[in-house]
N, C-alpha and C positions, 0 to 999 in steps of 0.2 A: 636846588636841594641843599639844605644846610645840615651837615653832620657834626655833632659835638658829643663829647663825653662829659658827664656831670657827676661829680662825686655825690653819692647818695648819703643820706643821714637817716636818723630814726623817723623823721617826719615823712620822708618819701620812700622809706624802705619797702613799703607795700608794692611798689612797682616791680622791684626785683623779685620779691616773694610771689607776686602774681605770675610772673613770666617763668620762674624756676621750674614748675611742673612741666611746662612745654619743653624746656631744655632736657629734663630727665626722660621725657617721652622720646625726643629725638635721639638721645643716647641709646635708648633701648634697641634702636635699629642696628647699631654697631655692636652692642654687647649682648643682645638677646635677653635683656632683663624683661621680666614681666611684673605687672603690678602686684602688690600684696593683696591679701584677702579683702581689703577695703577699697581697692582701685587706686592706691597711691604708689608711685614709683619710689619706694624706699624699702630697705630690708627690715627696718624697724616696724613694729606693729602700729603705725600711725593710722588713725581712723578717719581723720579729716585733713584737708589742706591746711586748716588753721593749726593743727598739731605739727605739720611739716614746717610751717612758718617759723615756729620756735627754734628749729635747728639753724635757721639763717640768722638769728639774732647776733651771733658772734661777730658777724661782719659789720655790725653797727655799734658794737660795744667796745671795739678796740681801735679807736682813731690813731693815726700815725703808725699803725702796725698792719692793719688790714684796710684795703682801699676798694670799696665797692662802687663801681662806676655804672651809670645808666648810659646806654647809647641812645641818643635822640636824633631823629631825623625830622626836620621842620617842627621841632618841639614835641614830637610824639615819641613815646618809648619804642625803640626798635631792637633792644637787646641789652646785654650787660657784659661787663668785664670785671672779674674779681681778682685783685692783685694782692699778693701776700709778701710780707717781709719777715725778717727774723723775729721770733724764733720758729716761724713756719716755713722756712726755706733751708736748704743745705748750707753748709759753711762756705761753699764756693759760689754762692748765689746771693745777690742782693734783692732781686725782684723775681717773683714767680707768678706766671699767669695761671691762677688756680682754676678758673672757670671762664669760658668765653662762649657767648651765644648771640646769634642774630636771628630774629624772627624771620620766617620764610618769605613774607612779602618783600623783605629788604635784602635778600640774598642775590648774588650775581650782579650787584650794582656798585661794587667797590666800597660799600658802606663799612663792612667789617674791616677791610684793610685801612681805610681812613681812620676809623675809631681806634684800631690797635696802635697805629703809628702815633696818634694823639696821646695815648696813654704812655707809650714808650718814651715820648719826648718829655713827659712830666717827671720821669725818674731816670737819673743818670747812674749807670753802674752795670753790674753783671746780671744778665737776664737768663731765665730758663723757662721753657714751657714744654709740655708733653701733649701728645695726641695718640690716638689708637693707631697701631701700626698695621692693622689688618686691611685687606683689600676692600672690605666693606666701607672703609673710611677714606677712600681715594680722594674725595672732594675736600675733606678736611686737611689731608696731607698736602694736597696741591695748594690749598689756600695758605697754609702756614709757610710752605716753601717759597711761594711767590712773595708773601708779605715780608717775611724775615729777609729774604734775599734782596729785595728792592730797598728795604729799610737800611740794611747793613752794607749795601753794595757788594754782596756775596761774601762778606767777612763774618761767617758764622760756622758753628759746628753742628752737624746733624749725625745722630747715631741711634741705634736701637739698643735698649738696655733695660735692666731691671730698675724699677723705682719702688717707692712705698705703695704705689698703685698697680704693681705688676709690670709686665713688659710694655714699654712705650717707645714711641718715636720721640726722641728728645732733641730739642733745639736749644742751643746756647749761643749767646752773643753778648758783646759789650757795646754800649753806646756812649762811653765816656770820651770817644775820639770825635764826636760830633760837635 
């Protein structure tokens, strides 16, 4: 099984856009979100998934600032990782894992961990990522603890705190020592 991350562009942006609604559906399990009146998991009054696609275009319009990666397993799409840099990160952070998602058939097989570490290795600096701190997200918390811990040899900070997205479990680490 070959796992690799591929930087997406406008030509293959549809892969992330096609998977994104599944990501939002999965998040609803943790946050209790319900679809809007049109069946779309967005607060905005989007009527179609095509309307929702437009929201994702920022990821493909800002090269060298926003880095949308497709996770592939044996050349098939298996998820995505969206990495942000300044001005979309705090002043104490160089790289932020904005979104991370692995499709269900690929979970529990170390694919997410392999993909995350591949992306971490592409960018050297100060990293930050958030996840839901509630007990409903035990699997996500466990995933990030294991992934960040093994990647950094336990040299990371973990805390619960307020972010622009509300209270989150926050992971911070540097990989410039690697």
